[in-house]
PDB file of N, CA, C and O in Angstrom:
ATOM      1  N   THR A   1    -107.830 -63.240  86.895  1.00  0.00           N
ATOM      2  CA  THR A   1    -106.488 -62.760  87.059  1.00  0.00           C
ATOM      3  C   THR A   1    -105.593 -63.994  86.838  1.00  0.00           C
ATOM      4  O   THR A   1    -105.864 -65.111  87.279  1.00  0.00           O
ATOM      5  N   MET A   2    -104.495 -63.686  86.109  1.00  0.00           N
ATOM      6  CA  MET A   2    -103.579 -64.617  85.544  1.00  0.00           C
ATOM      7  C   MET A   2    -102.260 -64.469  86.310  1.00  0.00           C
ATOM      8  O   MET A   2    -101.733 -63.357  86.332  1.00  0.00           O
ATOM      9  N   ILE A   3    -101.671 -65.530  86.958  1.00  0.00           N
ATOM     10  CA  ILE A   3    -100.335 -65.375  87.629  1.00  0.00           C
ATOM     11  C   ILE A   3     -99.417 -66.066  86.567  1.00  0.00           C
ATOM     12  O   ILE A   3     -99.572 -67.233  86.207  1.00  0.00           O
ATOM     13  N   ILE A   4     -98.487 -65.261  86.122  1.00  0.00           N
ATOM     14  CA  ILE A   4     -97.561 -65.660  85.065  1.00  0.00           C
ATOM     15  C   ILE A   4     -96.434 -66.320  85.626  1.00  0.00           C
ATOM     16  O   ILE A   4     -96.043 -67.302  84.995  1.00  0.00           O
ATOM     17  N   GLY A   5     -95.773 -65.993  86.740  1.00  0.00           N
ATOM     18  CA  GLY A   5     -94.629 -66.664  87.158  1.00  0.00           C
ATOM     19  C   GLY A   5     -93.468 -66.462  86.193  1.00  0.00           C
ATOM     20  O   GLY A   5     -93.172 -65.325  85.826  1.00  0.00           O
ATOM     21  N   ASN A   6     -92.794 -67.550  85.768  1.00  0.00           N
ATOM     22  CA  ASN A   6     -91.780 -67.452  84.801  1.00  0.00           C
ATOM     23  C   ASN A   6     -92.347 -67.594  83.301  1.00  0.00           C
ATOM     24  O   ASN A   6     -91.570 -67.539  82.348  1.00  0.00           O
ATOM     25  N   GLY A   7     -93.700 -67.773  83.131  1.00  0.00           N
ATOM     26  CA  GLY A   7     -94.223 -67.781  81.784  1.00  0.00           C
ATOM     27  C   GLY A   7     -94.138 -69.005  80.964  1.00  0.00           C
ATOM     28  O   GLY A   7     -93.968 -68.931  79.747  1.00  0.00           O
ATOM     29  N   PRO A   8     -94.263 -70.248  81.653  1.00  0.00           N
ATOM     30  CA  PRO A   8     -93.994 -71.425  80.719  1.00  0.00           C
ATOM     31  C   PRO A   8     -95.429 -71.889  80.077  1.00  0.00           C
ATOM     32  O   PRO A   8     -95.474 -72.662  79.120  1.00  0.00           O
ATOM     33  N   ARG A   9     -96.601 -71.338  80.703  1.00  0.00           N
ATOM     34  CA  ARG A   9     -97.840 -71.668  80.092  1.00  0.00           C
ATOM     35  C   ARG A   9     -98.603 -70.565  79.365  1.00  0.00           C
ATOM     36  O   ARG A   9     -99.330 -70.801  78.401  1.00  0.00           O
ATOM     37  N   ALA A  10     -98.402 -69.342  79.877  1.00  0.00           N
ATOM     38  CA  ALA A  10     -99.018 -68.146  79.242  1.00  0.00           C
ATOM     39  C   ALA A  10     -98.448 -67.935  77.780  1.00  0.00           C
ATOM     40  O   ALA A  10     -97.252 -68.049  77.511  1.00  0.00           O
ATOM     41  N   LEU A  11     -99.437 -67.614  76.864  1.00  0.00           N
ATOM     42  CA  LEU A  11     -99.069 -67.428  75.579  1.00  0.00           C
ATOM     43  C   LEU A  11     -98.897 -65.971  75.443  1.00  0.00           C
ATOM     44  O   LEU A  11     -99.748 -65.155  75.798  1.00  0.00           O
ATOM     45  N   PHE A  12     -97.603 -65.639  74.840  1.00  0.00           N
ATOM     46  CA  PHE A  12     -97.225 -64.319  74.605  1.00  0.00           C
ATOM     47  C   PHE A  12     -98.114 -63.397  73.738  1.00  0.00           C
ATOM     48  O   PHE A  12     -98.374 -62.240  74.070  1.00  0.00           O
ATOM     49  N   TRP A  13     -98.558 -63.974  72.620  1.00  0.00           N
ATOM     50  CA  TRP A  13     -99.443 -63.039  71.774  1.00  0.00           C
ATOM     51  C   TRP A  13    -100.933 -63.179  72.279  1.00  0.00           C
ATOM     52  O   TRP A  13    -101.629 -62.204  71.993  1.00  0.00           O
ATOM     53  N   GLU A  14    -101.465 -64.033  72.862  1.00  0.00           N
ATOM     54  CA  GLU A  14    -102.807 -64.238  73.168  1.00  0.00           C
ATOM     55  C   GLU A  14    -103.271 -63.850  74.443  1.00  0.00           C
ATOM     56  O   GLU A  14    -104.350 -63.266  74.550  1.00  0.00           O
ATOM     57  N   ASP A  15    -102.466 -64.151  75.560  1.00  0.00           N
ATOM     58  CA  ASP A  15    -102.945 -63.980  77.018  1.00  0.00           C
ATOM     59  C   ASP A  15    -102.747 -62.658  77.487  1.00  0.00           C
ATOM     60  O   ASP A  15    -101.981 -61.907  76.884  1.00  0.00           O
ATOM     61  N   ARG A  16    -103.363 -62.294  78.506  1.00  0.00           N
ATOM     62  CA  ARG A  16    -103.419 -60.905  79.120  1.00  0.00           C
ATOM     63  C   ARG A  16    -102.260 -60.959  80.117  1.00  0.00           C
ATOM     64  O   ARG A  16    -102.586 -61.006  81.303  1.00  0.00           O
ATOM     65  N   TRP A  17    -101.134 -60.960  79.861  1.00  0.00           N
ATOM     66  CA  TRP A  17    -100.042 -61.088  80.896  1.00  0.00           C
ATOM     67  C   TRP A  17     -99.184 -59.696  80.981  1.00  0.00           C
ATOM     68  O   TRP A  17     -98.432 -59.511  81.938  1.00  0.00           O
ATOM     69  N   LEU A  18     -99.318 -58.797  80.017  1.00  0.00           N
ATOM     70  CA  LEU A  18     -98.611 -57.464  80.027  1.00  0.00           C
ATOM     71  C   LEU A  18     -99.462 -56.279  80.627  1.00  0.00           C
ATOM     72  O   LEU A  18    -100.243 -55.631  79.930  1.00  0.00           O
ATOM     73  N   ASN A  19     -99.263 -56.051  81.926  1.00  0.00           N
ATOM     74  CA  ASN A  19    -100.171 -55.111  82.553  1.00  0.00           C
ATOM     75  C   ASN A  19    -101.689 -55.382  82.414  1.00  0.00           C
ATOM     76  O   ASN A  19    -102.534 -54.501  82.250  1.00  0.00           O
ATOM     77  N   GLY A  20    -101.926 -56.698  82.499  1.00  0.00           N
ATOM     78  CA  GLY A  20    -103.312 -56.932  82.376  1.00  0.00           C
ATOM     79  C   GLY A  20    -103.977 -56.963  80.981  1.00  0.00           C
ATOM     80  O   GLY A  20    -105.198 -57.057  80.856  1.00  0.00           O
ATOM     81  N   ARG A  21    -103.160 -56.884  79.980  1.00  0.00           N
ATOM     82  CA  ARG A  21    -103.554 -56.829  78.536  1.00  0.00           C
ATOM     83  C   ARG A  21    -102.753 -57.801  77.742  1.00  0.00           C
ATOM     84  O   ARG A  21    -101.659 -58.275  78.052  1.00  0.00           O
ATOM     85  N   SER A  22    -103.467 -58.033  76.655  1.00  0.00           N
ATOM     86  CA  SER A  22    -102.715 -58.953  75.640  1.00  0.00           C
ATOM     87  C   SER A  22    -102.043 -58.132  74.575  1.00  0.00           C
ATOM     88  O   SER A  22    -102.441 -56.996  74.319  1.00  0.00           O
ATOM     89  N   ILE A  23    -101.002 -58.704  73.933  1.00  0.00           N
ATOM     90  CA  ILE A  23    -100.376 -57.950  72.850  1.00  0.00           C
ATOM     91  C   ILE A  23    -101.431 -57.682  71.656  1.00  0.00           C
ATOM     92  O   ILE A  23    -101.253 -56.729  70.897  1.00  0.00           O
ATOM     93  N   SER A  24    -102.427 -58.465  71.528  1.00  0.00           N
ATOM     94  CA  SER A  24    -103.465 -58.268  70.460  1.00  0.00           C
ATOM     95  C   SER A  24    -104.274 -57.094  70.833  1.00  0.00           C
ATOM     96  O   SER A  24    -104.798 -56.445  69.928  1.00  0.00           O
ATOM     97  N   GLU A  25    -104.438 -56.743  72.081  1.00  0.00           N
ATOM     98  CA  GLU A  25    -105.015 -55.352  72.408  1.00  0.00           C
ATOM     99  C   GLU A  25    -104.236 -54.229  72.446  1.00  0.00           C
ATOM    100  O   GLU A  25    -104.662 -53.129  72.093  1.00  0.00           O
ATOM    101  N   ILE A  26    -102.925 -54.459  72.922  1.00  0.00           N
ATOM    102  CA  ILE A  26    -102.010 -53.429  72.871  1.00  0.00           C
ATOM    103  C   ILE A  26    -101.589 -52.981  71.481  1.00  0.00           C
ATOM    104  O   ILE A  26    -101.606 -51.792  71.161  1.00  0.00           O
ATOM    105  N   ALA A  27    -101.199 -53.985  70.638  1.00  0.00           N
ATOM    106  CA  ALA A  27    -100.694 -53.713  69.337  1.00  0.00           C
ATOM    107  C   ALA A  27    -101.297 -54.497  68.239  1.00  0.00           C
ATOM    108  O   ALA A  27    -100.618 -55.370  67.699  1.00  0.00           O
ATOM    109  N   PRO A  28    -102.567 -54.255  67.842  1.00  0.00           N
ATOM    110  CA  PRO A  28    -103.456 -55.113  66.921  1.00  0.00           C
ATOM    111  C   PRO A  28    -102.802 -55.173  65.541  1.00  0.00           C
ATOM    112  O   PRO A  28    -102.817 -56.274  64.991  1.00  0.00           O
ATOM    113  N   GLN A  29    -102.261 -54.208  64.938  1.00  0.00           N
ATOM    114  CA  GLN A  29    -101.628 -54.291  63.684  1.00  0.00           C
ATOM    115  C   GLN A  29    -100.376 -55.125  63.721  1.00  0.00           C
ATOM    116  O   GLN A  29    -100.111 -55.862  62.770  1.00  0.00           O
ATOM    117  N   LEU A  30     -99.532 -55.037  64.861  1.00  0.00           N
ATOM    118  CA  LEU A  30     -98.476 -55.908  64.967  1.00  0.00           C
ATOM    119  C   LEU A  30     -98.640 -57.429  65.157  1.00  0.00           C
ATOM    120  O   LEU A  30     -97.866 -58.293  64.744  1.00  0.00           O
ATOM    121  N   TYR A  31     -99.803 -57.613  65.865  1.00  0.00           N
ATOM    122  CA  TYR A  31    -100.454 -58.901  66.176  1.00  0.00           C
ATOM    123  C   TYR A  31    -100.682 -59.529  64.790  1.00  0.00           C
ATOM    124  O   TYR A  31    -100.292 -60.663  64.510  1.00  0.00           O
ATOM    125  N   ALA A  32    -101.340 -58.721  63.941  1.00  0.00           N
ATOM    126  CA  ALA A  32    -101.791 -59.215  62.605  1.00  0.00           C
ATOM    127  C   ALA A  32    -100.893 -59.724  61.698  1.00  0.00           C
ATOM    128  O   ALA A  32    -101.243 -60.494  60.803  1.00  0.00           O
ATOM    129  N   VAL A  33     -99.451 -59.250  61.905  1.00  0.00           N
ATOM    130  CA  VAL A  33     -98.339 -59.652  60.942  1.00  0.00           C
ATOM    131  C   VAL A  33     -97.604 -60.853  61.751  1.00  0.00           C
ATOM    132  O   VAL A  33     -96.444 -61.105  61.426  1.00  0.00           O
ATOM    133  N   VAL A  34     -98.169 -61.552  62.712  1.00  0.00           N
ATOM    134  CA  VAL A  34     -97.539 -62.741  63.293  1.00  0.00           C
ATOM    135  C   VAL A  34     -98.354 -63.897  62.837  1.00  0.00           C
ATOM    136  O   VAL A  34     -99.568 -63.878  63.038  1.00  0.00           O
ATOM    137  N   PRO A  35     -97.756 -64.958  62.208  1.00  0.00           N
ATOM    138  CA  PRO A  35     -98.445 -66.106  61.751  1.00  0.00           C
ATOM    139  C   PRO A  35     -99.385 -66.674  62.965  1.00  0.00           C
ATOM    140  O   PRO A  35     -99.079 -66.487  64.143  1.00  0.00           O
ATOM    141  N   LYS A  36    -100.389 -67.282  62.623  1.00  0.00           N
ATOM    142  CA  LYS A  36    -101.222 -67.920  63.609  1.00  0.00           C
ATOM    143  C   LYS A  36    -100.606 -68.971  64.350  1.00  0.00           C
ATOM    144  O   LYS A  36    -100.800 -69.045  65.564  1.00  0.00           O
ATOM    145  N   HIS A  37     -99.872 -69.808  63.740  1.00  0.00           N
ATOM    146  CA  HIS A  37     -99.144 -70.784  64.531  1.00  0.00           C
ATOM    147  C   HIS A  37     -98.263 -70.360  65.430  1.00  0.00           C
ATOM    148  O   HIS A  37     -98.012 -71.100  66.381  1.00  0.00           O
ATOM    149  N   ARG A  38     -97.580 -69.016  65.305  1.00  0.00           N
ATOM    150  CA  ARG A  38     -96.771 -68.536  66.372  1.00  0.00           C
ATOM    151  C   ARG A  38     -97.666 -67.981  67.432  1.00  0.00           C
ATOM    152  O   ARG A  38     -97.424 -68.230  68.613  1.00  0.00           O
ATOM    153  N   ARG A  39     -98.658 -67.263  67.091  1.00  0.00           N
ATOM    154  CA  ARG A  39     -99.554 -66.634  68.178  1.00  0.00           C
ATOM    155  C   ARG A  39    -100.151 -67.669  69.022  1.00  0.00           C
ATOM    156  O   ARG A  39    -100.356 -67.373  70.199  1.00  0.00           O
ATOM    157  N   LYS A  40    -100.476 -68.889  68.587  1.00  0.00           N
ATOM    158  CA  LYS A  40    -100.872 -69.885  69.273  1.00  0.00           C
ATOM    159  C   LYS A  40     -99.959 -70.803  70.085  1.00  0.00           C
ATOM    160  O   LYS A  40    -100.357 -71.630  70.905  1.00  0.00           O
ATOM    161  N   ASN A  41     -98.691 -70.559  69.758  1.00  0.00           N
ATOM    162  CA  ASN A  41     -97.805 -71.575  70.436  1.00  0.00           C
ATOM    163  C   ASN A  41     -96.556 -70.804  71.204  1.00  0.00           C
ATOM    164  O   ASN A  41     -95.843 -71.426  71.991  1.00  0.00           O
ATOM    165  N   ARG A  42     -96.374 -69.585  70.951  1.00  0.00           N
ATOM    166  CA  ARG A  42     -95.199 -68.916  71.607  1.00  0.00           C
ATOM    167  C   ARG A  42     -95.634 -68.571  73.103  1.00  0.00           C
ATOM    168  O   ARG A  42     -96.608 -67.859  73.346  1.00  0.00           O
ATOM    169  N   THR A  43     -94.847 -69.125  74.051  1.00  0.00           N
ATOM    170  CA  THR A  43     -95.056 -68.871  75.456  1.00  0.00           C
ATOM    171  C   THR A  43     -94.332 -67.506  75.828  1.00  0.00           C
ATOM    172  O   THR A  43     -93.423 -67.053  75.132  1.00  0.00           O
ATOM    173  N   VAL A  44     -94.775 -66.922  76.910  1.00  0.00           N
ATOM    174  CA  VAL A  44     -94.178 -65.774  77.468  1.00  0.00           C
ATOM    175  C   VAL A  44     -92.698 -66.147  77.834  1.00  0.00           C
ATOM    176  O   VAL A  44     -91.795 -65.351  77.574  1.00  0.00           O
ATOM    177  N   ALA A  45     -92.459 -67.281  78.401  1.00  0.00           N
ATOM    178  CA  ALA A  45     -91.117 -67.589  78.769  1.00  0.00           C
ATOM    179  C   ALA A  45     -90.139 -67.720  77.520  1.00  0.00           C
ATOM    180  O   ALA A  45     -89.016 -67.218  77.517  1.00  0.00           O
ATOM    181  N   ASP A  46     -90.618 -68.365  76.575  1.00  0.00           N
ATOM    182  CA  ASP A  46     -89.912 -68.498  75.171  1.00  0.00           C
ATOM    183  C   ASP A  46     -89.688 -67.250  74.530  1.00  0.00           C
ATOM    184  O   ASP A  46     -88.603 -66.954  74.029  1.00  0.00           O
ATOM    185  N   ALA A  47     -90.762 -66.457  74.533  1.00  0.00           N
ATOM    186  CA  ALA A  47     -90.684 -65.089  73.731  1.00  0.00           C
ATOM    187  C   ALA A  47     -89.777 -64.238  74.286  1.00  0.00           C
ATOM    188  O   ALA A  47     -89.144 -63.482  73.550  1.00  0.00           O
ATOM    189  N   LEU A  48     -89.589 -64.238  75.620  1.00  0.00           N
ATOM    190  CA  LEU A  48     -88.720 -63.251  76.285  1.00  0.00           C
ATOM    191  C   LEU A  48     -87.152 -63.635  76.305  1.00  0.00           C
ATOM    192  O   LEU A  48     -86.288 -62.825  76.644  1.00  0.00           O
ATOM    193  N   GLN A  49     -86.897 -64.880  75.928  1.00  0.00           N
ATOM    194  CA  GLN A  49     -85.522 -65.407  75.723  1.00  0.00           C
ATOM    195  C   GLN A  49     -84.944 -64.712  74.528  1.00  0.00           C
ATOM    196  O   GLN A  49     -85.418 -64.936  73.414  1.00  0.00           O
ATOM    197  N   ALA A  50     -83.902 -63.844  74.702  1.00  0.00           N
ATOM    198  CA  ALA A  50     -83.285 -63.270  73.543  1.00  0.00           C
ATOM    199  C   ALA A  50     -84.262 -62.519  72.545  1.00  0.00           C
ATOM    200  O   ALA A  50     -84.047 -62.449  71.335  1.00  0.00           O
ATOM    201  N   HIS A  51     -85.352 -61.970  73.182  1.00  0.00           N
ATOM    202  CA  HIS A  51     -86.335 -61.396  72.254  1.00  0.00           C
ATOM    203  C   HIS A  51     -86.911 -62.053  71.150  1.00  0.00           C
ATOM    204  O   HIS A  51     -87.243 -61.448  70.130  1.00  0.00           O
ATOM    205  N   ARG A  52     -87.052 -63.357  71.323  1.00  0.00           N
ATOM    206  CA  ARG A  52     -87.542 -64.207  70.288  1.00  0.00           C
ATOM    207  C   ARG A  52     -89.017 -63.683  69.718  1.00  0.00           C
ATOM    208  O   ARG A  52     -89.408 -63.907  68.573  1.00  0.00           O
ATOM    209  N   TRP A  53     -89.615 -63.092  70.523  1.00  0.00           N
ATOM    210  CA  TRP A  53     -91.050 -62.499  70.061  1.00  0.00           C
ATOM    211  C   TRP A  53     -90.811 -61.794  68.729  1.00  0.00           C
ATOM    212  O   TRP A  53     -91.523 -62.005  67.747  1.00  0.00           O
ATOM    213  N   ALA A  54     -89.788 -60.956  68.738  1.00  0.00           N
ATOM    214  CA  ALA A  54     -89.506 -60.045  67.543  1.00  0.00           C
ATOM    215  C   ALA A  54     -89.458 -60.937  66.147  1.00  0.00           C
ATOM    216  O   ALA A  54     -89.965 -60.554  65.093  1.00  0.00           O
ATOM    217  N   SER A  55     -88.771 -62.172  66.320  1.00  0.00           N
ATOM    218  CA  SER A  55     -88.615 -62.874  65.110  1.00  0.00           C
ATOM    219  C   SER A  55     -89.940 -63.565  64.658  1.00  0.00           C
ATOM    220  O   SER A  55     -89.964 -64.212  63.610  1.00  0.00           O
ATOM    221  N   ASP A  56     -90.974 -63.435  65.401  1.00  0.00           N
ATOM    222  CA  ASP A  56     -92.346 -63.922  65.066  1.00  0.00           C
ATOM    223  C   ASP A  56     -92.985 -62.957  63.928  1.00  0.00           C
ATOM    224  O   ASP A  56     -93.831 -63.382  63.141  1.00  0.00           O
ATOM    225  N   ILE A  57     -92.545 -61.723  63.910  1.00  0.00           N
ATOM    226  CA  ILE A  57     -93.118 -60.785  63.063  1.00  0.00           C
ATOM    227  C   ILE A  57     -92.712 -61.086  61.609  1.00  0.00           C
ATOM    228  O   ILE A  57     -91.523 -61.194  61.309  1.00  0.00           O
ATOM    229  N   GLN A  58     -93.673 -61.218  60.731  1.00  0.00           N
ATOM    230  CA  GLN A  58     -93.394 -61.488  59.343  1.00  0.00           C
ATOM    231  C   GLN A  58     -94.447 -60.736  58.450  1.00  0.00           C
ATOM    232  O   GLN A  58     -95.481 -60.251  58.911  1.00  0.00           O
ATOM    233  N   GLY A  59     -94.087 -60.687  57.141  1.00  0.00           N
ATOM    234  CA  GLY A  59     -94.962 -60.004  56.240  1.00  0.00           C
ATOM    235  C   GLY A  59     -94.578 -58.580  56.021  1.00  0.00           C
ATOM    236  O   GLY A  59     -93.455 -58.186  56.335  1.00  0.00           O
ATOM    237  N   VAL A  60     -95.520 -57.758  55.465  1.00  0.00           N
ATOM    238  CA  VAL A  60     -95.213 -56.405  55.170  1.00  0.00           C
ATOM    239  C   VAL A  60     -95.496 -55.567  56.457  1.00  0.00           C
ATOM    240  O   VAL A  60     -96.565 -55.625  57.065  1.00  0.00           O
ATOM    241  N   ILE A  61     -94.309 -54.687  56.860  1.00  0.00           N
ATOM    242  CA  ILE A  61     -94.375 -53.928  57.990  1.00  0.00           C
ATOM    243  C   ILE A  61     -94.408 -52.460  57.584  1.00  0.00           C
ATOM    244  O   ILE A  61     -93.513 -51.905  56.947  1.00  0.00           O
ATOM    245  N   GLY A  62     -95.548 -51.879  58.024  1.00  0.00           N
ATOM    246  CA  GLY A  62     -95.559 -50.382  57.793  1.00  0.00           C
ATOM    247  C   GLY A  62     -95.290 -49.592  59.086  1.00  0.00           C
ATOM    248  O   GLY A  62     -94.841 -50.130  60.098  1.00  0.00           O
ATOM    249  N   ILE A  63     -95.592 -48.280  58.994  1.00  0.00           N
ATOM    250  CA  ILE A  63     -95.265 -47.290  60.102  1.00  0.00           C
ATOM    251  C   ILE A  63     -96.052 -47.676  61.263  1.00  0.00           C
ATOM    252  O   ILE A  63     -95.479 -47.676  62.353  1.00  0.00           O
ATOM    253  N   GLN A  64     -97.358 -48.026  61.191  1.00  0.00           N
ATOM    254  CA  GLN A  64     -98.098 -48.379  62.305  1.00  0.00           C
ATOM    255  C   GLN A  64     -97.511 -49.630  62.966  1.00  0.00           C
ATOM    256  O   GLN A  64     -97.420 -49.642  64.194  1.00  0.00           O
ATOM    257  N   GLU A  65     -97.118 -50.658  62.263  1.00  0.00           N
ATOM    258  CA  GLU A  65     -96.637 -52.027  62.914  1.00  0.00           C
ATOM    259  C   GLU A  65     -95.394 -51.439  63.626  1.00  0.00           C
ATOM    260  O   GLU A  65     -95.270 -51.741  64.813  1.00  0.00           O
ATOM    261  N   ILE A  66     -94.363 -50.561  63.009  1.00  0.00           N
ATOM    262  CA  ILE A  66     -93.181 -50.052  63.627  1.00  0.00           C
ATOM    263  C   ILE A  66     -93.519 -49.505  64.885  1.00  0.00           C
ATOM    264  O   ILE A  66     -92.960 -49.946  65.889  1.00  0.00           O
ATOM    265  N   GLY A  67     -94.359 -48.603  64.965  1.00  0.00           N
ATOM    266  CA  GLY A  67     -94.732 -47.733  66.051  1.00  0.00           C
ATOM    267  C   GLY A  67     -95.383 -48.736  67.211  1.00  0.00           C
ATOM    268  O   GLY A  67     -95.262 -48.455  68.403  1.00  0.00           O
ATOM    269  N   GLN A  68     -96.049 -49.873  66.781  1.00  0.00           N
ATOM    270  CA  GLN A  68     -96.571 -50.792  67.920  1.00  0.00           C
ATOM    271  C   GLN A  68     -95.607 -51.643  68.325  1.00  0.00           C
ATOM    272  O   GLN A  68     -95.588 -52.048  69.487  1.00  0.00           O
ATOM    273  N   TYR A  69     -94.636 -52.037  67.360  1.00  0.00           N
ATOM    274  CA  TYR A  69     -93.503 -52.874  67.837  1.00  0.00           C
ATOM    275  C   TYR A  69     -92.564 -52.056  68.846  1.00  0.00           C
ATOM    276  O   TYR A  69     -92.016 -52.726  69.721  1.00  0.00           O
ATOM    277  N   LEU A  70     -92.340 -50.779  68.817  1.00  0.00           N
ATOM    278  CA  LEU A  70     -91.688 -50.009  69.728  1.00  0.00           C
ATOM    279  C   LEU A  70     -92.309 -49.790  71.055  1.00  0.00           C
ATOM    280  O   LEU A  70     -91.671 -49.739  72.106  1.00  0.00           O
ATOM    281  N   LEU A  71     -93.757 -49.647  70.928  1.00  0.00           N
ATOM    282  CA  LEU A  71     -94.629 -49.470  72.083  1.00  0.00           C
ATOM    283  C   LEU A  71     -94.436 -50.759  72.798  1.00  0.00           C
ATOM    284  O   LEU A  71     -94.170 -50.650  73.995  1.00  0.00           O
ATOM    285  N   THR A  72     -94.521 -52.009  72.284  1.00  0.00           N
ATOM    286  CA  THR A  72     -94.484 -53.361  72.823  1.00  0.00           C
ATOM    287  C   THR A  72     -93.214 -53.437  73.487  1.00  0.00           C
ATOM    288  O   THR A  72     -93.141 -53.650  74.697  1.00  0.00           O
ATOM    289  N   TRP A  73     -92.094 -53.255  72.670  1.00  0.00           N
ATOM    290  CA  TRP A  73     -90.673 -53.357  73.370  1.00  0.00           C
ATOM    291  C   TRP A  73     -90.591 -52.579  74.701  1.00  0.00           C
ATOM    292  O   TRP A  73     -90.176 -53.112  75.730  1.00  0.00           O
ATOM    293  N   ARG A  74     -91.002 -51.300  74.638  1.00  0.00           N
ATOM    294  CA  ARG A  74     -90.886 -50.419  75.743  1.00  0.00           C
ATOM    295  C   ARG A  74     -91.737 -50.987  76.968  1.00  0.00           C
ATOM    296  O   ARG A  74     -91.325 -50.827  78.117  1.00  0.00           O
ATOM    297  N   ALA A  75     -92.857 -51.612  76.717  1.00  0.00           N
ATOM    298  CA  ALA A  75     -93.711 -52.102  77.635  1.00  0.00           C
ATOM    299  C   ALA A  75     -93.119 -53.339  78.314  1.00  0.00           C
ATOM    300  O   ALA A  75     -93.198 -53.536  79.526  1.00  0.00           O
ATOM    301  N   ILE A  76     -92.481 -54.214  77.384  1.00  0.00           N
ATOM    302  CA  ILE A  76     -91.892 -55.307  77.939  1.00  0.00           C
ATOM    303  C   ILE A  76     -90.701 -55.040  78.821  1.00  0.00           C
ATOM    304  O   ILE A  76     -90.447 -55.692  79.834  1.00  0.00           O
ATOM    305  N   GLU A  77     -89.937 -53.961  78.327  1.00  0.00           N
ATOM    306  CA  GLU A  77     -88.643 -53.688  79.096  1.00  0.00           C
ATOM    307  C   GLU A  77     -88.928 -53.022  80.296  1.00  0.00           C
ATOM    308  O   GLU A  77     -88.090 -53.146  81.189  1.00  0.00           O
ATOM    309  N   SER A  78     -89.876 -52.376  80.506  1.00  0.00           N
ATOM    310  CA  SER A  78     -90.322 -51.681  81.766  1.00  0.00           C
ATOM    311  C   SER A  78     -90.819 -52.453  82.849  1.00  0.00           C
ATOM    312  O   SER A  78     -91.187 -51.899  83.885  1.00  0.00           O
TER     313      SER A  78
END
């Protein structure tokens, strides 16, 4: 079990912080278009500031990635 608190150590893209699951599990195609250096360094606390996590997404975005983006956004906001 991971205790997130305000998220200064938990990694946004890698750790199981969102309802016990990681973003890589929830949205694997979205995860794939985030550069490795971002996935390995972006903390939950930093990512949630002004939705910075969305700026990590790079490259070609298709319909699956858009769907997973919306799914992730809703999960974070709820």
